[in-house]
N, C-alpha and C positions, 0 to 999 in steps of 0.2 A: 339514507345519511347514516354514517361510520362513525363510531368514538368509541373510546376505548373503554372502560370501566368509570361508569358518572359516580360523580362523590353522592351526588342526590337520589334520591326516588323517584327520576328521570316519569316510572308512572303514571304518582300523586300529583308532578308538572300537569303533566299530559288533560289527565284528568280535570284539572279544574277548571285548562279555559277551554279543551277543546268545543266545537258547535254537534249538536244534532244530529244524527248520523253518518259524524266523523269516527272511523274506527282506526288504529293504529296495533301493528304486534310489533314487538321488541323484540328481536333476535341478540347474538351474540353481540356482533360489530356496526348493529344495520339496524333501524328505525323504518319500518315497510307505515307509509298511513292513503288512506282512502277519506281524498276531500271529496264527496260527491257532491258538495256545490262549486267546488276548482278551488284549486291550487290557488290562485291571486285572493280570496278570498275567508280558507284560511288564517288563523291566528300560530299557528301550528309550522311558520315561515321558518327555515336558516334563522335567519336570525334569533327568535327566538330561542334555538337550539345552541344554537356558538355561541349565546349569552351566558346558558343556566348549565350548560356543559365545559364554556369554557373550552373551546374548539373549534375547528375549524372545519363545516357542513357542505356538503355535496348531494344536492337532488337529481332523480332523473325521474319520469313518469313515464307506466309501465312499457307504455308504444317504444320508446329509445331502450329500458332492457332487454327489449327483445328481440330486437335487432341488436344490442350489442350482445348477447348469448349465440345471435347464428353465428 
């Protein structure tokens, strides 16, 4: 998910709603999510990030990212 500079501390928002086992890493322009129960079941959806950060989000699964890199 790509974002400019978030207005609020997005880490705090994510920690409040993420499920047990879910992990995340925030880089300069991306948020990497690990959703062991599947992205369809997480509360950390595109809609969540779009609402909280007031932007358009794009999600790619790891398999797709690896294909893009090749």
